[in-house]
mmCIF file of the N, C-alpha and C atoms, coordinates in Angstrom:
data_MODEL
# 
_entry.id   MODEL 
# 
loop_
_atom_site.group_PDB 
_atom_site.id 
_atom_site.type_symbol 
_atom_site.label_atom_id 
_atom_site.label_alt_id 
_atom_site.label_comp_id 
_atom_site.label_asym_id 
_atom_site.label_entity_id 
_atom_site.label_seq_id 
_atom_site.pdbx_PDB_ins_code 
_atom_site.Cartn_x 
_atom_site.Cartn_y 
_atom_site.Cartn_z 
_atom_site.occupancy 
_atom_site.B_iso_or_equiv 
_atom_site.pdbx_formal_charge 
_atom_site.auth_seq_id 
_atom_site.auth_comp_id 
_atom_site.auth_asym_id 
_atom_site.auth_atom_id 
_atom_site.pdbx_PDB_model_num 
ATOM 1   N N  . MET A 1 1  ? 15.040 115.713 -66.860 1.00 0.00 ? 1  MET A N  1 
ATOM 2   C CA . MET A 1 1  ? 15.574 114.544 -67.345 1.00 0.00 ? 1  MET A CA 1 
ATOM 3   C C  . MET A 1 1  ? 17.541 114.916 -67.894 1.00 0.00 ? 1  MET A C  1 
ATOM 4   N N  . ASP A 1 2  ? 18.558 114.694 -67.827 1.00 0.00 ? 2  ASP A N  1 
ATOM 5   C CA . ASP A 1 2  ? 19.165 115.131 -68.504 1.00 0.00 ? 2  ASP A CA 1 
ATOM 6   C C  . ASP A 1 2  ? 19.528 114.880 -70.486 1.00 0.00 ? 2  ASP A C  1 
ATOM 7   N N  . THR A 1 3  ? 20.219 115.747 -71.166 1.00 0.00 ? 3  THR A N  1 
ATOM 8   C CA . THR A 1 3  ? 20.628 115.490 -72.563 1.00 0.00 ? 3  THR A CA 1 
ATOM 9   C C  . THR A 1 3  ? 20.801 114.369 -72.634 1.00 0.00 ? 3  THR A C  1 
ATOM 10  N N  . ALA A 1 4  ? 21.791 113.669 -71.737 1.00 0.00 ? 4  ALA A N  1 
ATOM 11  C CA . ALA A 1 4  ? 21.937 112.334 -72.241 1.00 0.00 ? 4  ALA A CA 1 
ATOM 12  C C  . ALA A 1 4  ? 21.509 111.188 -72.143 1.00 0.00 ? 4  ALA A C  1 
ATOM 13  N N  . ASP A 1 5  ? 20.390 111.345 -71.270 1.00 0.00 ? 5  ASP A N  1 
ATOM 14  C CA . ASP A 1 5  ? 19.075 110.961 -71.104 1.00 0.00 ? 5  ASP A CA 1 
ATOM 15  C C  . ASP A 1 5  ? 18.647 110.854 -72.145 1.00 0.00 ? 5  ASP A C  1 
ATOM 16  N N  . LEU A 1 6  ? 17.779 111.730 -72.316 1.00 0.00 ? 6  LEU A N  1 
ATOM 17  C CA . LEU A 1 6  ? 17.200 112.303 -73.027 1.00 0.00 ? 6  LEU A CA 1 
ATOM 18  C C  . LEU A 1 6  ? 16.989 111.804 -74.376 1.00 0.00 ? 6  LEU A C  1 
ATOM 19  N N  . GLU A 1 7  ? 18.298 111.481 -75.173 1.00 0.00 ? 7  GLU A N  1 
ATOM 20  C CA . GLU A 1 7  ? 18.596 111.545 -76.358 1.00 0.00 ? 7  GLU A CA 1 
ATOM 21  C C  . GLU A 1 7  ? 18.627 109.592 -76.138 1.00 0.00 ? 7  GLU A C  1 
ATOM 22  N N  . ALA A 1 8  ? 19.289 108.902 -75.264 1.00 0.00 ? 8  ALA A N  1 
ATOM 23  C CA . ALA A 1 8  ? 19.480 107.244 -75.381 1.00 0.00 ? 8  ALA A CA 1 
ATOM 24  C C  . ALA A 1 8  ? 17.767 106.814 -74.751 1.00 0.00 ? 8  ALA A C  1 
ATOM 25  N N  . LYS A 1 9  ? 16.937 107.795 -74.424 1.00 0.00 ? 9  LYS A N  1 
ATOM 26  C CA . LYS A 1 9  ? 15.330 107.907 -74.679 1.00 0.00 ? 9  LYS A CA 1 
ATOM 27  C C  . LYS A 1 9  ? 14.654 107.896 -76.587 1.00 0.00 ? 9  LYS A C  1 
ATOM 28  N N  . VAL A 1 10 ? 15.113 108.716 -76.771 1.00 0.00 ? 10 VAL A N  1 
ATOM 29  C CA . VAL A 1 10 ? 14.843 108.756 -77.970 1.00 0.00 ? 10 VAL A CA 1 
ATOM 30  C C  . VAL A 1 10 ? 14.991 108.015 -78.851 1.00 0.00 ? 10 VAL A C  1 
ATOM 31  N N  . ILE A 1 11 ? 16.176 108.070 -78.596 1.00 0.00 ? 11 ILE A N  1 
ATOM 32  C CA . ILE A 1 11 ? 17.113 106.703 -80.079 1.00 0.00 ? 11 ILE A CA 1 
ATOM 33  C C  . ILE A 1 11 ? 16.566 105.862 -79.547 1.00 0.00 ? 11 ILE A C  1 
ATOM 34  N N  . ALA A 1 12 ? 16.189 105.313 -78.815 1.00 0.00 ? 12 ALA A N  1 
ATOM 35  C CA . ALA A 1 12 ? 15.429 103.864 -78.161 1.00 0.00 ? 12 ALA A CA 1 
ATOM 36  C C  . ALA A 1 12 ? 13.862 103.758 -78.560 1.00 0.00 ? 12 ALA A C  1 
ATOM 37  N N  . PHE A 1 13 ? 13.619 105.088 -78.747 1.00 0.00 ? 13 PHE A N  1 
ATOM 38  C CA . PHE A 1 13 ? 11.882 104.909 -78.985 1.00 0.00 ? 13 PHE A CA 1 
ATOM 39  C C  . PHE A 1 13 ? 12.476 104.969 -80.477 1.00 0.00 ? 13 PHE A C  1 
ATOM 40  N N  . ILE A 1 14 ? 12.928 105.515 -81.352 1.00 0.00 ? 14 ILE A N  1 
ATOM 41  C CA . ILE A 1 14 ? 12.807 105.729 -82.668 1.00 0.00 ? 14 ILE A CA 1 
ATOM 42  C C  . ILE A 1 14 ? 13.835 103.825 -83.034 1.00 0.00 ? 14 ILE A C  1 
ATOM 43  N N  . ALA A 1 15 ? 14.360 103.140 -82.775 1.00 0.00 ? 15 ALA A N  1 
ATOM 44  C CA . ALA A 1 15 ? 14.682 102.090 -82.854 1.00 0.00 ? 15 ALA A CA 1 
ATOM 45  C C  . ALA A 1 15 ? 13.624 101.138 -82.961 1.00 0.00 ? 15 ALA A C  1 
ATOM 46  N N  . SER A 1 16 ? 12.866 101.143 -81.655 1.00 0.00 ? 16 SER A N  1 
ATOM 47  C CA . SER A 1 16 ? 11.562 100.474 -81.870 1.00 0.00 ? 16 SER A CA 1 
ATOM 48  C C  . SER A 1 16 ? 10.838 100.446 -82.535 1.00 0.00 ? 16 SER A C  1 
ATOM 49  N N  . LYS A 1 17 ? 10.765 101.528 -83.443 1.00 0.00 ? 17 LYS A N  1 
ATOM 50  C CA . LYS A 1 17 ? 9.916  102.146 -85.101 1.00 0.00 ? 17 LYS A CA 1 
ATOM 51  C C  . LYS A 1 17 ? 10.295 101.708 -86.187 1.00 0.00 ? 17 LYS A C  1 
ATOM 52  N N  . VAL A 1 18 ? 11.355 101.342 -85.872 1.00 0.00 ? 18 VAL A N  1 
ATOM 53  C CA . VAL A 1 18 ? 12.448 100.730 -87.516 1.00 0.00 ? 18 VAL A CA 1 
ATOM 54  C C  . VAL A 1 18 ? 12.563 98.971  -86.921 1.00 0.00 ? 18 VAL A C  1 
ATOM 55  N N  . GLU A 1 19 ? 12.155 98.489  -88.329 1.00 0.00 ? 19 GLU A N  1 
ATOM 56  C CA . GLU A 1 19 ? 12.334 97.076  -87.900 1.00 0.00 ? 19 GLU A CA 1 
ATOM 57  C C  . GLU A 1 19 ? 14.297 96.656  -88.830 1.00 0.00 ? 19 GLU A C  1 
ATOM 58  N N  . ASN A 1 20 ? 14.218 95.645  -88.166 1.00 0.00 ? 20 ASN A N  1 
ATOM 59  C CA . ASN A 1 20 ? 15.705 95.186  -88.391 1.00 0.00 ? 20 ASN A CA 1 
ATOM 60  C C  . ASN A 1 20 ? 16.666 96.261  -88.350 1.00 0.00 ? 20 ASN A C  1 
ATOM 61  N N  . ILE A 1 21 ? 17.201 97.230  -86.986 1.00 0.00 ? 21 ILE A N  1 
ATOM 62  C CA . ILE A 1 21 ? 18.342 98.014  -87.117 1.00 0.00 ? 21 ILE A CA 1 
ATOM 63  C C  . ILE A 1 21 ? 18.689 97.983  -85.765 1.00 0.00 ? 21 ILE A C  1 
ATOM 64  N N  . ASP A 1 22 ? 19.836 97.929  -85.929 1.00 0.00 ? 22 ASP A N  1 
ATOM 65  C CA . ASP A 1 22 ? 21.116 98.078  -85.101 1.00 0.00 ? 22 ASP A CA 1 
ATOM 66  C C  . ASP A 1 22 ? 20.678 99.349  -84.072 1.00 0.00 ? 22 ASP A C  1 
ATOM 67  N N  . ILE A 1 23 ? 20.691 99.321  -82.971 1.00 0.00 ? 23 ILE A N  1 
ATOM 68  C CA . ILE A 1 23 ? 20.544 100.617 -82.634 1.00 0.00 ? 23 ILE A CA 1 
ATOM 69  C C  . ILE A 1 23 ? 21.450 101.602 -82.555 1.00 0.00 ? 23 ILE A C  1 
ATOM 70  N N  . SER A 1 24 ? 22.589 100.706 -82.281 1.00 0.00 ? 24 SER A N  1 
ATOM 71  C CA . SER A 1 24 ? 23.905 101.184 -82.368 1.00 0.00 ? 24 SER A CA 1 
ATOM 72  C C  . SER A 1 24 ? 24.490 102.037 -83.398 1.00 0.00 ? 24 SER A C  1 
ATOM 73  N N  . THR A 1 25 ? 23.444 101.916 -84.290 1.00 0.00 ? 25 THR A N  1 
ATOM 74  C CA . THR A 1 25 ? 23.636 102.416 -86.001 1.00 0.00 ? 25 THR A CA 1 
ATOM 75  C C  . THR A 1 25 ? 22.709 103.945 -85.937 1.00 0.00 ? 25 THR A C  1 
ATOM 76  N N  . ILE A 1 26 ? 21.961 104.141 -84.832 1.00 0.00 ? 26 ILE A N  1 
ATOM 77  C CA . ILE A 1 26 ? 20.908 105.725 -85.086 1.00 0.00 ? 26 ILE A CA 1 
ATOM 78  C C  . ILE A 1 26 ? 21.744 106.731 -84.433 1.00 0.00 ? 26 ILE A C  1 
ATOM 79  N N  . THR A 1 27 ? 22.311 107.608 -84.884 1.00 0.00 ? 27 THR A N  1 
ATOM 80  C CA . THR A 1 27 ? 23.214 108.489 -84.305 1.00 0.00 ? 27 THR A CA 1 
ATOM 81  C C  . THR A 1 27 ? 22.173 110.012 -84.249 1.00 0.00 ? 27 THR A C  1 
ATOM 82  N N  . THR A 1 28 ? 22.398 111.103 -83.343 1.00 0.00 ? 28 THR A N  1 
ATOM 83  C CA . THR A 1 28 ? 21.216 112.350 -83.160 1.00 0.00 ? 28 THR A CA 1 
ATOM 84  C C  . THR A 1 28 ? 21.666 112.990 -84.720 1.00 0.00 ? 28 THR A C  1 
ATOM 85  N N  . ALA A 1 29 ? 22.676 112.249 -85.556 1.00 0.00 ? 29 ALA A N  1 
ATOM 86  C CA . ALA A 1 29 ? 22.694 112.966 -87.025 1.00 0.00 ? 29 ALA A CA 1 
ATOM 87  C C  . ALA A 1 29 ? 21.411 111.798 -87.922 1.00 0.00 ? 29 ALA A C  1 
ATOM 88  N N  . SER A 1 30 ? 21.010 110.886 -87.308 1.00 0.00 ? 30 SER A N  1 
ATOM 89  C CA . SER A 1 30 ? 20.702 110.065 -88.285 1.00 0.00 ? 30 SER A CA 1 
ATOM 90  C C  . SER A 1 30 ? 18.714 110.735 -88.761 1.00 0.00 ? 30 SER A C  1 
ATOM 91  N N  . LYS A 1 31 ? 18.919 110.600 -90.283 1.00 0.00 ? 31 LYS A N  1 
ATOM 92  C CA . LYS A 1 31 ? 17.878 111.781 -90.750 1.00 0.00 ? 31 LYS A CA 1 
ATOM 93  C C  . LYS A 1 31 ? 16.765 110.550 -90.869 1.00 0.00 ? 31 LYS A C  1 
ATOM 94  N N  . PHE A 1 32 ? 15.608 110.610 -90.780 1.00 0.00 ? 32 PHE A N  1 
ATOM 95  C CA . PHE A 1 32 ? 14.092 110.014 -91.089 1.00 0.00 ? 32 PHE A CA 1 
ATOM 96  C C  . PHE A 1 32 ? 14.594 109.187 -92.473 1.00 0.00 ? 32 PHE A C  1 
ATOM 97  N N  . GLU A 1 33 ? 14.181 109.651 -93.250 1.00 0.00 ? 33 GLU A N  1 
ATOM 98  C CA . GLU A 1 33 ? 14.680 109.150 -94.134 1.00 0.00 ? 33 GLU A CA 1 
ATOM 99  C C  . GLU A 1 33 ? 15.638 108.125 -94.758 1.00 0.00 ? 33 GLU A C  1 
ATOM 100 N N  . GLU A 1 34 ? 16.604 108.398 -93.958 1.00 0.00 ? 34 GLU A N  1 
ATOM 101 C CA . GLU A 1 34 ? 18.220 107.304 -93.821 1.00 0.00 ? 34 GLU A CA 1 
ATOM 102 C C  . GLU A 1 34 ? 17.404 106.165 -93.049 1.00 0.00 ? 34 GLU A C  1 
ATOM 103 N N  . LEU A 1 35 ? 16.176 105.891 -91.776 1.00 0.00 ? 35 LEU A N  1 
ATOM 104 C CA . LEU A 1 35 ? 15.670 104.753 -91.472 1.00 0.00 ? 35 LEU A CA 1 
ATOM 105 C C  . LEU A 1 35 ? 14.997 104.410 -91.805 1.00 0.00 ? 35 LEU A C  1 
ATOM 106 N N  . GLY A 1 36 ? 14.736 104.971 -93.129 1.00 0.00 ? 36 GLY A N  1 
ATOM 107 C CA . GLY A 1 36 ? 13.217 104.351 -93.835 1.00 0.00 ? 36 GLY A CA 1 
ATOM 108 C C  . GLY A 1 36 ? 12.137 104.822 -93.469 1.00 0.00 ? 36 GLY A C  1 
ATOM 109 N N  . PHE A 1 37 ? 11.801 106.009 -92.910 1.00 0.00 ? 37 PHE A N  1 
ATOM 110 C CA . PHE A 1 37 ? 11.006 106.895 -93.083 1.00 0.00 ? 37 PHE A CA 1 
ATOM 111 C C  . PHE A 1 37 ? 10.159 107.835 -93.864 1.00 0.00 ? 37 PHE A C  1 
ATOM 112 N N  . ASP A 1 38 ? 8.959  107.343 -94.671 1.00 0.00 ? 38 ASP A N  1 
ATOM 113 C CA . ASP A 1 38 ? 8.600  108.387 -95.448 1.00 0.00 ? 38 ASP A CA 1 
ATOM 114 C C  . ASP A 1 38 ? 7.802  109.607 -95.303 1.00 0.00 ? 38 ASP A C  1 
ATOM 115 N N  . SER A 1 39 ? 7.171  110.036 -95.638 1.00 0.00 ? 39 SER A N  1 
ATOM 116 C CA . SER A 1 39 ? 6.495  111.260 -95.066 1.00 0.00 ? 39 SER A CA 1 
ATOM 117 C C  . SER A 1 39 ? 5.422  110.970 -93.991 1.00 0.00 ? 39 SER A C  1 
ATOM 118 N N  . LEU A 1 40 ? 5.116  109.806 -94.146 1.00 0.00 ? 40 LEU A N  1 
ATOM 119 C CA . LEU A 1 40 ? 3.698  109.283 -93.577 1.00 0.00 ? 40 LEU A CA 1 
ATOM 120 C C  . LEU A 1 40 ? 4.191  108.803 -92.473 1.00 0.00 ? 40 LEU A C  1 
ATOM 121 N N  . ASP A 1 41 ? 5.126  108.155 -92.682 1.00 0.00 ? 41 ASP A N  1 
ATOM 122 C CA . ASP A 1 41 ? 5.606  107.125 -91.480 1.00 0.00 ? 41 ASP A CA 1 
ATOM 123 C C  . ASP A 1 41 ? 6.590  108.239 -90.398 1.00 0.00 ? 41 ASP A C  1 
ATOM 124 N N  . THR A 1 42 ? 6.802  109.511 -90.776 1.00 0.00 ? 42 THR A N  1 
ATOM 125 C CA . THR A 1 42 ? 7.055  110.780 -90.153 1.00 0.00 ? 42 THR A CA 1 
ATOM 126 C C  . THR A 1 42 ? 6.277  110.829 -88.739 1.00 0.00 ? 42 THR A C  1 
ATOM 127 N N  . VAL A 1 43 ? 5.533  111.743 -89.477 1.00 0.00 ? 43 VAL A N  1 
ATOM 128 C CA . VAL A 1 43 ? 4.247  112.385 -88.939 1.00 0.00 ? 43 VAL A CA 1 
ATOM 129 C C  . VAL A 1 43 ? 3.602  111.005 -87.837 1.00 0.00 ? 43 VAL A C  1 
ATOM 130 N N  . GLN A 1 44 ? 3.462  109.694 -88.527 1.00 0.00 ? 44 GLN A N  1 
ATOM 131 C CA . GLN A 1 44 ? 2.921  108.858 -87.058 1.00 0.00 ? 44 GLN A CA 1 
ATOM 132 C C  . GLN A 1 44 ? 4.244  108.427 -86.005 1.00 0.00 ? 44 GLN A C  1 
ATOM 133 N N  . LEU A 1 45 ? 5.100  108.830 -86.673 1.00 0.00 ? 45 LEU A N  1 
ATOM 134 C CA . LEU A 1 45 ? 6.608  108.479 -85.815 1.00 0.00 ? 45 LEU A CA 1 
ATOM 135 C C  . LEU A 1 45 ? 6.181  109.979 -84.593 1.00 0.00 ? 45 LEU A C  1 
ATOM 136 N N  . LEU A 1 46 ? 5.785  111.043 -85.123 1.00 0.00 ? 46 LEU A N  1 
ATOM 137 C CA . LEU A 1 46 ? 5.420  112.555 -84.318 1.00 0.00 ? 46 LEU A CA 1 
ATOM 138 C C  . LEU A 1 46 ? 4.646  112.038 -83.458 1.00 0.00 ? 46 LEU A C  1 
ATOM 139 N N  . PHE A 1 47 ? 3.696  111.980 -84.197 1.00 0.00 ? 47 PHE A N  1 
ATOM 140 C CA . PHE A 1 47 ? 2.554  111.370 -83.054 1.00 0.00 ? 47 PHE A CA 1 
ATOM 141 C C  . PHE A 1 47 ? 2.882  110.580 -81.873 1.00 0.00 ? 47 PHE A C  1 
ATOM 142 N N  . ASP A 1 48 ? 3.429  109.620 -82.027 1.00 0.00 ? 48 ASP A N  1 
ATOM 143 C CA . ASP A 1 48 ? 3.732  109.030 -81.239 1.00 0.00 ? 48 ASP A CA 1 
ATOM 144 C C  . ASP A 1 48 ? 4.604  109.479 -80.037 1.00 0.00 ? 48 ASP A C  1 
ATOM 145 N N  . ALA A 1 49 ? 5.693  110.160 -80.698 1.00 0.00 ? 49 ALA A N  1 
ATOM 146 C CA . ALA A 1 49 ? 6.833  111.162 -79.801 1.00 0.00 ? 49 ALA A CA 1 
ATOM 147 C C  . ALA A 1 49 ? 5.508  111.759 -78.782 1.00 0.00 ? 49 ALA A C  1 
ATOM 148 N N  . GLU A 1 50 ? 4.512  112.103 -79.268 1.00 0.00 ? 50 GLU A N  1 
ATOM 149 C CA . GLU A 1 50 ? 4.133  112.672 -78.197 1.00 0.00 ? 50 GLU A CA 1 
ATOM 150 C C  . GLU A 1 50 ? 3.374  112.377 -77.331 1.00 0.00 ? 50 GLU A C  1 
ATOM 151 N N  . ASP A 1 51 ? 2.701  110.675 -77.691 1.00 0.00 ? 51 ASP A N  1 
ATOM 152 C CA . ASP A 1 51 ? 2.211  110.426 -76.495 1.00 0.00 ? 51 ASP A CA 1 
ATOM 153 C C  . ASP A 1 51 ? 3.188  109.690 -75.366 1.00 0.00 ? 51 ASP A C  1 
ATOM 154 N N  . THR A 1 52 ? 4.333  109.134 -76.096 1.00 0.00 ? 52 THR A N  1 
ATOM 155 C CA . THR A 1 52 ? 5.716  108.611 -75.052 1.00 0.00 ? 52 THR A CA 1 
ATOM 156 C C  . THR A 1 52 ? 6.166  109.719 -74.503 1.00 0.00 ? 52 THR A C  1 
ATOM 157 N N  . PHE A 1 53 ? 6.634  110.746 -75.244 1.00 0.00 ? 53 PHE A N  1 
ATOM 158 C CA . PHE A 1 53 ? 7.520  111.816 -74.439 1.00 0.00 ? 53 PHE A CA 1 
ATOM 159 C C  . PHE A 1 53 ? 6.331  113.072 -73.451 1.00 0.00 ? 53 PHE A C  1 
ATOM 160 N N  . GLY A 1 54 ? 5.705  112.734 -73.492 1.00 0.00 ? 54 GLY A N  1 
ATOM 161 C CA . GLY A 1 54 ? 4.109  114.198 -73.416 1.00 0.00 ? 54 GLY A CA 1 
ATOM 162 C C  . GLY A 1 54 ? 4.762  114.985 -73.777 1.00 0.00 ? 54 GLY A C  1 
ATOM 163 N N  . VAL A 1 55 ? 5.064  115.480 -74.883 1.00 0.00 ? 55 VAL A N  1 
ATOM 164 C CA . VAL A 1 55 ? 5.227  117.069 -75.643 1.00 0.00 ? 55 VAL A CA 1 
ATOM 165 C C  . VAL A 1 55 ? 4.241  116.951 -77.186 1.00 0.00 ? 55 VAL A C  1 
ATOM 166 N N  . SER A 1 56 ? 3.373  118.429 -77.333 1.00 0.00 ? 56 SER A N  1 
ATOM 167 C CA . SER A 1 56 ? 3.318  118.571 -78.618 1.00 0.00 ? 56 SER A CA 1 
ATOM 168 C C  . SER A 1 56 ? 4.063  118.986 -79.371 1.00 0.00 ? 56 SER A C  1 
ATOM 169 N N  . PHE A 1 57 ? 4.005  118.877 -80.689 1.00 0.00 ? 57 PHE A N  1 
ATOM 170 C CA . PHE A 1 57 ? 4.530  119.182 -81.802 1.00 0.00 ? 57 PHE A CA 1 
ATOM 171 C C  . PHE A 1 57 ? 4.234  120.199 -82.468 1.00 0.00 ? 57 PHE A C  1 
ATOM 172 N N  . ASP A 1 58 ? 4.727  121.773 -82.190 1.00 0.00 ? 58 ASP A N  1 
ATOM 173 C CA . ASP A 1 58 ? 3.999  122.978 -83.132 1.00 0.00 ? 58 ASP A CA 1 
ATOM 174 C C  . ASP A 1 58 ? 3.764  122.913 -84.771 1.00 0.00 ? 58 ASP A C  1 
ATOM 175 N N  . GLY A 1 59 ? 2.687  122.958 -85.205 1.00 0.00 ? 59 GLY A N  1 
ATOM 176 C CA . GLY A 1 59 ? 2.326  122.466 -86.554 1.00 0.00 ? 59 GLY A CA 1 
ATOM 177 C C  . GLY A 1 59 ? 3.909  123.117 -87.541 1.00 0.00 ? 59 GLY A C  1 
ATOM 178 N N  . GLU A 1 60 ? 3.972  124.603 -87.300 1.00 0.00 ? 60 GLU A N  1 
ATOM 179 C CA . GLU A 1 60 ? 4.532  125.121 -88.297 1.00 0.00 ? 60 GLU A CA 1 
ATOM 180 C C  . GLU A 1 60 ? 6.409  124.499 -88.157 1.00 0.00 ? 60 GLU A C  1 
ATOM 181 N N  . GLU A 1 61 ? 6.988  123.991 -86.571 1.00 0.00 ? 61 GLU A N  1 
ATOM 182 C CA . GLU A 1 61 ? 8.377  123.759 -85.999 1.00 0.00 ? 61 GLU A CA 1 
ATOM 183 C C  . GLU A 1 61 ? 8.358  122.270 -86.721 1.00 0.00 ? 61 GLU A C  1 
ATOM 184 N N  . VAL A 1 62 ? 7.460  121.626 -86.466 1.00 0.00 ? 62 VAL A N  1 
ATOM 185 C CA . VAL A 1 62 ? 7.671  120.101 -87.255 1.00 0.00 ? 62 VAL A CA 1 
ATOM 186 C C  . VAL A 1 62 ? 8.203  120.078 -88.511 1.00 0.00 ? 62 VAL A C  1 
ATOM 187 N N  . LYS A 1 63 ? 7.336  121.259 -88.892 1.00 0.00 ? 63 LYS A N  1 
ATOM 188 C CA . LYS A 1 63 ? 8.530  120.967 -91.079 1.00 0.00 ? 63 LYS A CA 1 
ATOM 189 C C  . LYS A 1 63 ? 9.852  120.942 -90.671 1.00 0.00 ? 63 LYS A C  1 
ATOM 190 N N  . GLY A 1 64 ? 10.342 121.309 -89.257 1.00 0.00 ? 64 GLY A N  1 
ATOM 191 C CA . GLY A 1 64 ? 11.935 121.690 -89.750 1.00 0.00 ? 64 GLY A CA 1 
ATOM 192 C C  . GLY A 1 64 ? 12.791 120.283 -88.938 1.00 0.00 ? 64 GLY A C  1 
ATOM 193 N N  . LEU A 1 65 ? 11.922 119.560 -88.824 1.00 0.00 ? 65 LEU A N  1 
ATOM 194 C CA . LEU A 1 65 ? 11.963 118.178 -87.898 1.00 0.00 ? 65 LEU A CA 1 
ATOM 195 C C  . LEU A 1 65 ? 12.454 117.561 -88.897 1.00 0.00 ? 65 LEU A C  1 
ATOM 196 N N  . ARG A 1 66 ? 13.764 116.739 -88.970 1.00 0.00 ? 66 ARG A N  1 
ATOM 197 C CA . ARG A 1 66 ? 14.100 116.321 -90.360 1.00 0.00 ? 66 ARG A CA 1 
ATOM 198 C C  . ARG A 1 66 ? 15.069 114.996 -89.395 1.00 0.00 ? 66 ARG A C  1 
ATOM 199 N N  . SER A 1 67 ? 15.483 114.999 -88.767 1.00 0.00 ? 67 SER A N  1 
ATOM 200 C CA . SER A 1 67 ? 16.400 113.915 -87.941 1.00 0.00 ? 67 SER A CA 1 
ATOM 201 C C  . SER A 1 67 ? 16.146 113.598 -86.574 1.00 0.00 ? 67 SER A C  1 
ATOM 202 N N  . VAL A 1 68 ? 16.937 112.873 -85.954 1.00 0.00 ? 68 VAL A N  1 
ATOM 203 C CA . VAL A 1 68 ? 16.418 111.990 -84.553 1.00 0.00 ? 68 VAL A CA 1 
ATOM 204 C C  . VAL A 1 68 ? 17.029 113.323 -83.549 1.00 0.00 ? 68 VAL A C  1 
ATOM 205 N N  . GLY A 1 69 ? 17.683 114.400 -83.420 1.00 0.00 ? 69 GLY A N  1 
ATOM 206 C CA . GLY A 1 69 ? 18.557 114.828 -82.931 1.00 0.00 ? 69 GLY A CA 1 
ATOM 207 C C  . GLY A 1 69 ? 17.708 116.352 -82.930 1.00 0.00 ? 69 GLY A C  1 
ATOM 208 N N  . ASP A 1 70 ? 16.889 116.751 -84.268 1.00 0.00 ? 70 ASP A N  1 
ATOM 209 C CA . ASP A 1 70 ? 15.995 117.761 -84.600 1.00 0.00 ? 70 ASP A CA 1 
ATOM 210 C C  . ASP A 1 70 ? 14.932 117.496 -83.487 1.00 0.00 ? 70 ASP A C  1 
ATOM 211 N N  . ILE A 1 71 ? 14.557 115.935 -82.908 1.00 0.00 ? 71 ILE A N  1 
ATOM 212 C CA . ILE A 1 71 ? 13.135 115.519 -82.021 1.00 0.00 ? 71 ILE A CA 1 
ATOM 213 C C  . ILE A 1 71 ? 13.953 115.933 -80.749 1.00 0.00 ? 71 ILE A C  1 
ATOM 214 N N  . ILE A 1 72 ? 15.069 115.371 -80.630 1.00 0.00 ? 72 ILE A N  1 
ATOM 215 C CA . ILE A 1 72 ? 16.146 115.905 -78.982 1.00 0.00 ? 72 ILE A CA 1 
ATOM 216 C C  . ILE A 1 72 ? 15.893 116.899 -78.517 1.00 0.00 ? 72 ILE A C  1 
ATOM 217 N N  . ASP A 1 73 ? 16.344 117.847 -79.478 1.00 0.00 ? 73 ASP A N  1 
ATOM 218 C CA . ASP A 1 73 ? 16.063 118.872 -79.655 1.00 0.00 ? 73 ASP A CA 1 
ATOM 219 C C  . ASP A 1 73 ? 15.118 119.925 -79.460 1.00 0.00 ? 73 ASP A C  1 
ATOM 220 N N  . TYR A 1 74 ? 13.989 119.870 -79.875 1.00 0.00 ? 74 TYR A N  1 
ATOM 221 C CA . TYR A 1 74 ? 12.622 120.079 -79.810 1.00 0.00 ? 74 TYR A CA 1 
ATOM 222 C C  . TYR A 1 74 ? 11.613 119.388 -78.331 1.00 0.00 ? 74 TYR A C  1 
ATOM 223 N N  . ILE A 1 75 ? 12.628 118.448 -78.117 1.00 0.00 ? 75 ILE A N  1 
ATOM 224 C CA . ILE A 1 75 ? 11.965 117.802 -76.582 1.00 0.00 ? 75 ILE A CA 1 
ATOM 225 C C  . ILE A 1 75 ? 12.494 118.729 -75.663 1.00 0.00 ? 75 ILE A C  1 
ATOM 226 N N  . GLY A 1 76 ? 14.187 118.410 -75.668 1.00 0.00 ? 76 GLY A N  1 
ATOM 227 C CA . GLY A 1 76 ? 14.535 119.955 -74.697 1.00 0.00 ? 76 GLY A CA 1 
ATOM 228 C C  . GLY A 1 76 ? 14.416 120.989 -74.638 1.00 0.00 ? 76 GLY A C  1 
ATOM 229 N N  . LYS A 1 77 ? 13.701 121.651 -75.590 1.00 0.00 ? 77 LYS A N  1 
ATOM 230 C CA . LYS A 1 77 ? 13.120 122.985 -75.331 1.00 0.00 ? 77 LYS A CA 1 
ATOM 231 C C  . LYS A 1 77 ? 11.829 123.385 -75.395 1.00 0.00 ? 77 LYS A C  1 
ATOM 232 N N  . HIS A 1 78 ? 10.897 122.242 -75.360 1.00 0.00 ? 78 HIS A N  1 
ATOM 233 C CA . HIS A 1 78 ? 9.817  122.119 -74.600 1.00 0.00 ? 78 HIS A CA 1 
ATOM 234 C C  . HIS A 1 78 ? 9.360  120.860 -73.588 1.00 0.00 ? 78 HIS A C  1 
ATOM 235 N N  . PRO A 1 79 ? 9.655  121.632 -72.501 1.00 0.00 ? 79 PRO A N  1 
ATOM 236 C CA . PRO A 1 79 ? 9.253  120.555 -71.404 1.00 0.00 ? 79 PRO A CA 1 
ATOM 237 C C  . PRO A 1 79 ? 8.165  119.678 -71.400 1.00 0.00 ? 79 PRO A C  1 
ATOM 238 N N  . PRO A 1 80 ? 7.986  118.017 -71.277 1.00 0.00 ? 80 PRO A N  1 
ATOM 239 C CA . PRO A 1 80 ? 6.777  117.223 -71.511 1.00 0.00 ? 80 PRO A CA 1 
ATOM 240 C C  . PRO A 1 80 ? 6.235  118.424 -70.486 1.00 0.00 ? 80 PRO A C  1 
ATOM 241 N N  . THR A 1 81 ? 4.658  117.648 -70.383 1.00 0.00 ? 81 THR A N  1 
ATOM 242 C CA . THR A 1 81 ? 3.929  118.345 -70.512 1.00 0.00 ? 81 THR A CA 1 
ATOM 243 C C  . THR A 1 81 ? 3.211  117.301 -68.831 1.00 0.00 ? 81 THR A C  1 
ATOM 244 N N  . GLY A 1 82 ? 3.678  116.067 -69.244 1.00 0.00 ? 82 GLY A N  1 
ATOM 245 C CA . GLY A 1 82 ? 3.121  114.929 -67.966 1.00 0.00 ? 82 GLY A CA 1 
ATOM 246 C C  . GLY A 1 82 ? 4.505  114.204 -67.872 1.00 0.00 ? 82 GLY A C  1 
ATOM 247 N N  . ALA A 1 83 ? 4.654  113.483 -66.987 1.00 0.00 ? 83 ALA A N  1 
ATOM 248 C CA . ALA A 1 83 ? 5.335  112.338 -66.271 1.00 0.00 ? 83 ALA A CA 1 
ATOM 249 C C  . ALA A 1 83 ? 5.983  111.423 -67.227 1.00 0.00 ? 83 ALA A C  1 
ATOM 250 N N  . LEU A 1 84 ? 7.473  111.319 -67.621 1.00 0.00 ? 84 LEU A N  1 
ATOM 251 C CA . LEU A 1 84 ? 7.677  110.125 -68.687 1.00 0.00 ? 84 LEU A CA 1 
ATOM 252 C C  . LEU A 1 84 ? 7.190  108.644 -68.326 1.00 0.00 ? 84 LEU A C  1 
# 
């Protein structure tokens, strides 16, 4: 999957987790807090992303994930273990 496809899929995934948001307002620079995620919501988001994208987030690396772009970069650097 190329970067543009991955970006579109991750943004659509995150938009599906946020109530009453226009998907066009979500960018790679969007921070989780800006989208209304608290720390527990972010953990749940990452668990859901693992299932959706077939990746496993490393405990130490997760601490640095703060934005939509961070998730895209992480998935891009850690190829999915299964088919999307």
